[in-house]
C-alpha positions in Angstrom: -8.9 -55.6 5.4 -6.7 -56.2 8.1 -3.4 -55.4 6.2 -4.3 -52.0 4.8 -5.8 -51.2 8.2 -2.2 -51.7 9.7 -0.5 -49.8 6.4 -2.9 -46.8 7.5 -2.1 -47.1 10.9 2.3 -47.3 10.4 1.3 -44.1 7.1 -0.5 -42.1 10.4 2.6 -42.8 13.0 5.6 -42.7 10.6 4.4 -38.9 10.9 2.9 -37.6 13.4 5.9 -37.7 15.8 7.8 -34.3 15.7 5.5 -32.9 12.7 2.4 -32.8 14.2 4.3 -30.4 17.3 5.8 -28.2 15.0 2.6 -27.9 12.3 0.3 -27.4 15.5 -3.4 -26.3 13.7 -2.1 -25.8 10.5 -1.4 -28.5 8.0 -0.4 -31.8 9.5 2.1 -34.1 7.0 -0.6 -36.9 8.7 -3.2 -35.6 6.5 -0.9 -35.3 3.3 0.0 -39.0 3.9 -3.9 -40.3 4.1 -4.9 -37.6 1.3 -2.1 -39.5 -0.7 -2.7 -42.8 0.0 -6.4 -42.3 -1.1 -4.9 -40.4 -4.1 -3.6 -44.3 -4.9 -6.7 -45.4 -4.7 -9.4 -43.3 -6.4 -7.1 -43.2 -9.7 -6.1 -47.0 -10.1 -6.1 -48.2 -13.3 -6.2 -51.4 -14.0 -3.4 -53.3 -16.3 -4.0 -57.3 -14.8 -6.3 -59.1 -13.0 -4.1 -58.4 -10.4 -2.1 -55.6 -11.2 -3.2 -51.7 -11.0 -1.4 -48.5 -12.4 -1.7 -45.6 -9.7 0.2 -41.8 -10.3 4.1 -41.8 -8.6 4.3 -37.5 -9.2 2.5 -35.5 -6.4 2.1 -32.0 -6.0 0.4 -30.5 -2.6 -0.6 -27.2 -2.9 -0.4 -25.4 0.0 -1.3 -21.7 1.3 1.7 -19.3 1.8 1.8 -19.9 5.7 1.4 -23.5 5.5 4.0 -23.5 2.8 6.0 -21.5 4.5 6.3 -23.7 7.3 6.2 -27.0 6.1 8.3 -26.8 3.1 11.8 -26.5 4.8 11.2 -30.2 6.1 10.1 -32.1 2.7 13.3 -34.3 2.3 12.7 -35.3 5.7 9.3 -35.8 5.6 9.7 -37.4 1.9 11.8 -39.5 3.4 8.9 -40.9 5.4 6.4 -40.4 3.3 7.5 -41.8 0.3 8.8 -45.6 1.3 5.4 -45.7 3.0 3.2 -45.2 0.0 5.5 -48.1 -1.9 4.8 -50.9 0.9 1.0 -49.6 1.0 0.8 -49.3 -2.7 2.8 -53.2 -2.9 0.4 -54.7 -0.8 -2.8 -53.4 -2.5 -1.0 -54.9 -5.8 -0.3 -51.0 -7.2 2.5 -50.4 -9.7 4.4 -47.0 -10.4 5.3 -46.5 -13.8 8.8 -44.4 -12.2 9.9 -42.4 -9.2 7.9 -41.5 -6.8 8.1 -38.0 -6.5 6.5 -35.4 -4.0 6.3 -31.4 -4.2 5.3 -28.9 -2.7 3.6 -25.5 -4.2 2.4 -22.1 -3.3 -1.7 -21.5 -3.5 -2.1 -18.5 -2.1 -5.4 -18.5 -2.1 -5.5 -21.6 -0.2 -7.1 -20.9 3.7 -4.3 -21.9 6.1 -5.0 -25.4 6.8 -6.8 -26.9 3.3 -4.4 -28.1 0.8 -5.1 -29.8 -2.6 -3.3 -32.7 -4.2 -2.5 -33.4 -8.0 -1.2 -36.7 -8.8 0.3 -38.2 -12.1 1.6 -41.4 -13.6 4.8 -40.2 -15.1 7.6 -42.5 -16.5 11.0 -42.9 -16.0 13.3 -40.1 -17.3 14.6 -41.0 -21.0 17.9 -41.5 -21.5 20.6 -38.3 -21.3 22.5 -37.2 -24.4 24.8 -39.2 -26.6 28.6 -39.0 -25.8 29.1 -37.8 -29.3 26.7 -34.9 -28.6 28.4 -33.6 -25.4 32.4 -34.0 -26.9 30.8 -32.1 -30.1 29.3 -29.2 -27.7 32.0 -26.0 -26.4 29.4 -26.1 -23.7 27.3 -28.3 -21.5 24.9 -28.1 -18.5 25.7 -30.3 -15.8 23.1 -31.4 -13.5 22.8 -34.4 -11.2 26.6 -35.8 -12.8 24.5 -35.3 -16.4 25.9 -33.6 -18.8 23.0 -31.7 -21.6 24.8 -29.9 -24.7 23.9 -26.1 -24.7 23.1 -26.2 -28.2 20.7 -24.1 -30.0 18.0 -23.6 -29.5 18.2 -25.2 -25.8 15.6 -26.7 -23.5 13.9 -26.5 -20.5 14.0 -27.4 -17.1 11.5 -28.5 -14.1 10.6 -31.4 -12.7 6.6 -31.9 -14.6 6.1 -33.9 -18.0 6.8 -31.2 -19.8 10.4 -29.9 -19.4 12.7 -31.3 -21.5 14.8 -32.0 -18.4 13.2 -33.1 -15.8 14.5 -33.2 -12.1 13.5 -35.0 -8.4 13.6 -32.1 -6.8 10.4 -30.9 -4.6 11.6 -27.3 -4.9 12.0 -27.0 -8.8 8.5 -26.3 -10.2 6.9 -28.5 -12.5 8.2 -25.7 -15.8 11.0 -23.9 -13.8 13.5 -22.6 -15.9 14.3 -22.0 -20.0 17.5 -22.1 -21.4 18.4 -20.7 -24.6 21.0 -21.3 -27.0 21.7 -18.8 -29.6 24.5 -18.8 -32.2 26.4 -21.5 -32.9 27.5 -24.7 -31.6 31.1 -23.6 -31.4 30.6 -20.3 -30.0 26.6 -20.6 -28.5 25.1 -17.0 -26.2 23.0 -19.4 -23.5 21.3 -17.3 -21.5 18.6 -18.7 -18.8 15.4 -17.4 -17.7 12.8 -18.0 -14.8 9.5 -19.2 -15.9 7.3 -18.1 -13.3 8.6 -20.4 -11.0 8.0 -20.2 -7.3 11.7 -20.5 -6.0 13.4 -18.3 -8.6 16.6 -19.0 -10.0 20.6 -18.4 -8.4 23.3 -17.9 -10.9 26.4 -17.2 -9.6 25.3 -16.8 -5.9 23.0 -14.0 -7.0 19.3 -13.9 -7.4 18.3 -13.6 -10.6 14.9 -13.3 -13.0 17.9 -14.1 -16.3 21.2 -14.1 -17.0 23.6 -15.2 -19.4 25.5 -18.3 -19.1 29.2 -18.7 -20.1 32.2 -21.7 -18.6 31.9 -22.3 -15.1 28.8 -19.9 -14.5 27.1 -22.2 -11.4 23.1 -22.4 -11.3 20.6 -23.0 -8.3 17.2 -24.3 -8.6 15.5 -25.1 -5.7 17.9 -28.1 -3.9 19.5 -28.5 -6.9 23.2 -27.2 -7.8 24.2 -27.0 -11.5 27.4 -26.3 -13.1 28.2 -24.7 -16.9 31.4 -26.3 -18.2 33.4 -27.1 -21.2 33.9 -31.0 -22.2 37.0 -29.9 -23.9 38.8 -29.2 -20.7 38.0 -32.4 -18.9 41.3 -34.6 -18.6 
């Protein structure tokens, strides 16, 4: 038990400094960290005698008050929490099925100081579209350096497993937006529509519920910036 006690103290200490001062009286980052550790223990599933599969995708539900205060710190907070979860998992013989992600979502019905945790084991994202498919498309959506052909009927964008194009960004909802493509590959008519996301969509600097997309359109979901472009214009 000694190694686990030490790891638990380390998990608590790494997020109990400046964050605790910022969130005094509200949901504490140390509470979230401890809860995620317990989630690993509770959801561990036996793979072999010494190895257990555990969730790697976590969603923290927060009240409006806690959400507004915590989310601006989410990147810094996660950069501390995730490595510590990996260390704890390695010591316990736990196995992650893909990248570890922690996202924060608004649950207005929650009282201040309370939060929920949802978790699931998510496999690593599938490989991107083939080079041939990209070259055949007259337009592509470039996301984090990966090009997705804008061909009928389109695809959904989000952080969860239900999304066609998964994006590891805590500011993006599980099913965030739908990109609809009508017409033909040579002359597509492309639109993007919000699917009830928490943080909305920004197209060319303007927050929208839905908007047409064309060559050069810039899209922002959460902290992720995307670009619509034509592959034929590449040098």
